[in-house]
C-alpha positions as CSV (number, residue, x, y, z in Angstrom):
1,X,-10.5,26.6,2.6
2,X,-9.5,25.2,-0.8
3,X,-9.5,21.4,-1.1
4,X,-6.3,19.9,-2.6
5,X,-6.6,18.3,-6.0
6,X,-4.8,15.1,-6.7
7,X,-2.9,14.5,-9.9
8,X,-5.0,12.7,-12.6
9,X,-5.0,9.0,-12.3
10,X,-7.3,6.0,-12.1
11,X,-9.7,5.3,-9.3
12,X,-8.3,2.5,-7.1
13,X,-10.3,-0.7,-7.3
14,X,-8.8,-2.1,-4.0
15,X,-7.7,-0.6,-0.7
16,X,-5.7,-3.1,1.3
17,X,-5.6,-2.6,5.1
18,X,-2.3,-3.3,6.7
19,X,-1.3,-2.9,10.4
20,X,0.7,0.1,11.2
21,X,2.6,-1.7,14.0
22,X,4.1,-4.3,11.7
23,X,6.8,-2.7,9.5
24,X,7.7,-6.0,7.9
25,X,4.2,-6.3,6.5
26,X,4.3,-2.8,5.0
27,X,6.8,-3.6,2.4
28,X,5.2,-6.9,1.6
29,X,1.8,-5.2,1.3
30,X,3.1,-3.2,-1.6
31,X,3.7,-6.5,-3.5
32,X,0.2,-7.8,-3.1
33,X,-1.2,-6.1,-6.1
34,X,-3.6,-3.7,-4.4
35,X,-4.2,-0.3,-6.1
36,X,-4.0,1.4,-2.7
37,X,-2.9,0.7,0.9
38,X,-4.5,1.9,4.1
39,X,-1.9,1.7,6.9
40,X,-3.9,1.3,10.1
41,X,-3.0,3.2,13.2
42,X,-6.5,2.6,14.8
43,X,-8.1,-0.8,15.4
44,X,-5.0,-2.8,14.4
45,X,-2.8,-1.1,17.0
46,X,-3.3,-1.6,20.8
47,X,-3.3,1.5,22.9
48,X,0.1,0.9,24.4
49,X,1.6,0.7,20.9
50,X,0.1,3.7,19.2
51,X,3.0,6.1,19.8
52,X,5.6,3.6,18.4
53,X,3.3,2.7,15.5
54,X,2.9,6.4,14.6
55,X,6.7,6.9,14.5
56,X,7.2,3.8,12.5
57,X,4.6,4.7,9.9
58,X,6.0,8.2,9.6
59,X,9.5,6.9,9.2
60,X,8.4,4.3,6.6
61,X,6.5,6.9,4.5
62,X,9.3,9.4,4.9
63,X,11.7,6.8,3.5
64,X,9.7,6.4,0.3
65,X,10.1,9.9,-1.0
66,X,7.6,11.2,-3.6
67,X,4.4,9.4,-4.1
68,X,4.2,6.8,-6.9
69,X,2.6,3.5,-7.6
70,X,-0.1,2.4,-5.2
71,X,-1.9,5.2,-3.3
72,X,-0.7,5.3,0.4
73,X,-3.4,6.2,3.0
74,X,-3.2,6.0,6.8
75,X,-6.2,5.4,9.0
76,X,-5.7,7.7,12.0
77,X,-7.3,7.6,15.4
78,X,-10.1,9.8,16.6
79,X,-9.7,12.7,19.0
80,X,-6.4,13.9,20.3
81,X,-4.6,10.7,19.2
82,X,-5.8,11.3,15.7
83,X,-4.5,14.9,15.8
84,X,-1.1,13.6,16.9
85,X,-1.2,11.1,14.0
86,X,-1.9,14.0,11.6
87,X,0.9,16.1,13.0
88,X,3.4,13.2,12.5
89,X,2.3,12.5,9.0
90,X,1.6,16.0,7.6
91,X,3.5,17.0,4.5
92,X,5.1,13.6,3.8
93,X,5.4,13.4,0.0
94,X,4.5,9.7,-0.2
95,X,1.2,10.2,1.7
96,X,-1.9,10.3,-0.4
97,X,-4.3,11.0,2.4
98,X,-5.7,10.2,5.9
99,X,-8.7,7.9,6.5
100,X,-10.6,9.4,9.5
101,X,-11.8,6.6,11.7
102,X,-15.3,7.0,13.1
103,X,-15.9,10.3,11.5
104,X,-19.0,11.6,13.3
105,X,-19.6,15.0,11.8
106,X,-18.2,17.7,9.5
107,X,-16.7,19.6,12.4
108,X,-14.4,16.7,13.2
109,X,-13.3,16.5,9.6
110,X,-12.8,20.2,9.3
111,X,-10.6,20.2,12.5
112,X,-8.2,17.7,10.9
113,X,-8.2,19.7,7.6
114,X,-7.5,22.9,9.6
115,X,-4.6,21.2,11.5
116,X,-3.0,20.1,8.2
117,X,-3.3,23.6,6.8
118,X,-1.8,25.1,9.9
119,X,1.2,22.8,9.4
120,X,1.7,23.9,5.8
121,X,0.3,20.7,4.3
122,X,-1.5,21.6,1.1
123,X,-1.8,18.1,-0.6
124,X,-3.0,15.6,1.9
125,X,-6.6,14.4,1.2
126,X,-9.2,13.1,3.7
127,X,-11.4,10.0,3.5
128,X,-14.0,10.0,6.3
129,X,-14.9,6.5,7.5
130,X,-18.6,6.3,8.3
131,X,-19.1,3.8,11.1
132,X,-22.0,5.1,13.2
133,X,-25.7,5.9,12.7
134,X,-24.9,9.6,13.4
135,X,-22.3,9.7,10.6
136,X,-24.8,8.2,8.1
137,X,-27.5,10.7,9.1
138,X,-24.9,13.6,8.8
139,X,-23.2,12.2,5.7
140,X,-24.2,15.1,3.4
141,X,-22.4,17.6,5.6
142,X,-19.4,15.3,6.1
143,X,-19.1,14.9,2.3
144,X,-18.8,18.7,1.9
145,X,-16.2,19.2,4.6
146,X,-12.7,20.6,3.5
147,X,-10.3,18.2,1.8
148,X,-12.8,15.3,1.6
149,X,-11.8,13.2,-1.4
150,X,-13.9,10.1,-1.1
151,X,-16.1,8.5,1.6
152,X,-15.8,5.0,2.9
153,X,-18.3,3.1,4.9
154,X,-17.4,0.8,7.9
155,X,-20.3,-1.6,8.2
156,X,-19.1,-3.8,11.1
157,X,-19.2,-0.9,13.6
158,X,-22.2,0.6,11.9
159,X,-24.2,-2.5,12.2
160,X,-23.3,-2.8,15.9
161,X,-24.1,0.9,16.5
162,X,-27.5,0.7,14.8
163,X,-28.4,-2.8,16.0
164,X,-28.5,-4.3,12.6
165,X,-28.1,-8.0,11.9
166,X,-27.2,-8.2,8.2
167,X,-28.2,-11.3,6.3
168,X,-26.5,-12.9,3.3
169,X,-28.1,-10.4,0.9
170,X,-26.9,-7.4,3.1
171,X,-30.3,-5.8,2.6
172,X,-30.2,-4.3,6.0
173,X,-27.3,-2.1,5.0
174,X,-28.8,-0.8,1.7
175,X,-30.1,2.4,3.2
176,X,-26.8,3.4,4.7
177,X,-25.0,2.5,1.4
178,X,-27.5,4.5,-0.6
179,X,-27.1,7.5,1.7
180,X,-23.3,7.4,1.3
181,X,-23.5,7.1,-2.5
182,X,-26.0,9.8,-2.9
183,X,-24.2,12.2,-0.6
184,X,-21.0,11.7,-2.6
185,X,-22.7,12.4,-5.9
186,X,-24.4,15.5,-4.5
187,X,-21.1,16.9,-3.2
188,X,-19.3,16.2,-6.6
189,X,-17.0,13.6,-5.0
190,X,-15.8,10.4,-6.7
191,X,-18.0,7.4,-5.8
192,X,-17.4,6.1,-2.3
193,X,-15.1,3.1,-1.4
194,X,-17.0,-0.1,-0.7
195,X,-17.0,-1.7,2.7
196,X,-14.7,-4.5,3.8
197,X,-16.0,-8.1,3.8
198,X,-15.2,-10.9,6.2
199,X,-15.3,-13.3,3.3
200,X,-11.7,-14.5,2.6
201,X,-12.0,-18.2,1.6
202,X,-15.0,-18.2,-0.7
203,X,-14.3,-16.3,-4.0
204,X,-17.7,-16.9,-5.4
205,X,-19.5,-15.4,-2.4
206,X,-17.1,-12.5,-2.3
207,X,-17.7,-11.8,-6.0
208,X,-21.4,-11.8,-5.4
209,X,-21.1,-9.4,-2.5
210,X,-18.7,-7.1,-4.4
211,X,-20.9,-7.1,-7.5
212,X,-23.8,-6.0,-5.3
213,X,-21.6,-3.2,-3.9
214,X,-20.7,-2.1,-7.5
215,X,-24.4,-2.0,-8.5
216,X,-25.2,0.1,-5.5
217,X,-22.8,2.8,-6.8
218,X,-19.5,2.2,-5.1
219,X,-16.2,2.1,-7.0
220,X,-13.5,-0.1,-5.4
221,X,-13.6,-1.9,-2.1
222,X,-11.6,-2.0,1.0
223,X,-9.9,-5.4,1.6
224,X,-8.6,-7.0,4.8
225,X,-6.8,-10.0,3.2
226,X,-4.6,-10.2,0.0
227,X,-6.8,-13.1,-1.2
228,X,-9.6,-10.7,-1.7
229,X,-7.8,-8.4,-4.1
230,X,-8.1,-10.5,-7.4
231,X,-11.8,-10.9,-6.9
232,X,-12.4,-7.2,-6.2
233,X,-10.3,-6.3,-9.2
234,X,-12.3,-8.6,-11.5
235,X,-15.6,-7.0,-10.4
236,X,-14.4,-3.4,-10.7
237,X,-12.3,-3.8,-13.9
238,X,-14.5,-2.8,-17.0
239,X,-14.6,-5.3,-19.9
240,X,-13.0,-4.4,-23.2
241,X,-16.5,-3.9,-24.7
242,X,-17.4,-1.4,-21.9
243,X,-14.1,0.5,-22.4
244,X,-14.7,0.7,-26.1
245,X,-18.2,1.9,-25.6
246,X,-17.1,4.6,-23.1
247,X,-14.4,5.8,-25.5
248,X,-16.9,6.0,-28.3
249,X,-19.4,8.0,-26.2
250,X,-16.8,10.5,-25.1
251,X,-15.4,10.8,-28.7
252,X,-18.9,11.6,-30.0
253,X,-19.5,14.1,-27.2
254,X,-16.2,15.9,-27.9
255,X,-16.9,16.0,-31.7
256,X,-20.4,17.4,-31.1
257,X,-19.1,20.0,-28.7
258,X,-16.4,21.0,-31.2
259,X,-19.1,21.4,-33.9
260,X,-21.3,23.4,-31.6
261,X,-24.0,20.8,-31.6
262,X,-26.2,20.3,-28.5
263,X,-27.5,16.9,-29.6
264,X,-25.2,13.8,-29.3
265,X,-26.2,10.3,-30.3
266,X,-24.4,7.0,-29.6
267,X,-23.8,4.2,-32.1
268,X,-27.3,2.9,-31.6
269,X,-28.9,6.3,-32.1
270,X,-29.7,6.9,-28.4
271,X,-29.3,10.3,-26.9
272,X,-26.1,10.9,-24.9
273,X,-26.9,13.1,-21.9
274,X,-24.8,14.3,-19.0
275,X,-25.5,11.1,-17.0
276,X,-24.2,8.9,-19.8
277,X,-21.1,11.1,-20.0
278,X,-20.4,10.7,-16.3
279,X,-20.8,7.0,-16.5
280,X,-18.4,6.8,-19.4
281,X,-15.8,8.9,-17.6
282,X,-16.2,6.6,-14.5
283,X,-15.6,3.6,-16.6
284,X,-12.4,4.9,-18.0
285,X,-11.3,6.2,-14.6
286,X,-11.7,2.7,-13.1
287,X,-9.9,1.1,-16.1
288,X,-6.9,3.3,-15.7
289,X,-7.4,4.9,-19.1
290,X,-9.0,8.1,-17.9
291,X,-8.4,10.8,-15.3
292,X,-9.8,10.4,-11.8
293,X,-13.2,11.9,-11.4
294,X,-12.5,15.4,-10.2
295,X,-13.3,16.1,-6.6
296,X,-14.8,19.3,-5.4
């Protein structure tokens, strides 16, 4: 099954979660400055309200027409309820993709991808949300499932499932984070989306946590409160010097390729290899000045 390819664009720095059963909040969420929204049909919606929320979100997305501006994702439920969510949302032009709550294995992801295909949807992307020990241990297979665009890690449920008690430095979560980052790279996906943080009233602490996530290989972070967005954007927005350096590296690479040269040096005389090129492209993708890193 061929994975859909999104139009070129920047990698979102922020994904703001918004409840799917609060239509008044959906429109407001688009004004909060996030690069992407994740409309939640799972945890934010009580069981008795899921059918109504599903209809409301489908109507809201349908009223928006073609996609534009912030990416619009919907976190769907697991199991049969999730398949009902996918049926209601399939083919809506404004929809970027579906976040698969508690994605356990590649078969679960492939089932949703197959359902979308059967409904004639050829554009909707999938973002598995890894929230269990089993998902982390199977992350390489999950990353290679059909339509997977990026991975996201859900650390609250993961910590509970694995019996972890993360401290201030979040060291207990480093293994799961590294597994997610490495699986994404091995599958040729864009870097994964960083986990949500419960920190909403301490910008310095949130910045420290987000910088750690950035160093660990994530690009962008899921947010649960609009106050988190400016901090997350600051961490994931490259500086002018970093952008200039990335542009110079890519210009030198293109010039060398045009000249048929296999050796490329940067302004300081250091060798430019494939890893340097990838990092330069990631910098421009995050800055909005380059295409999104091409998924598989």
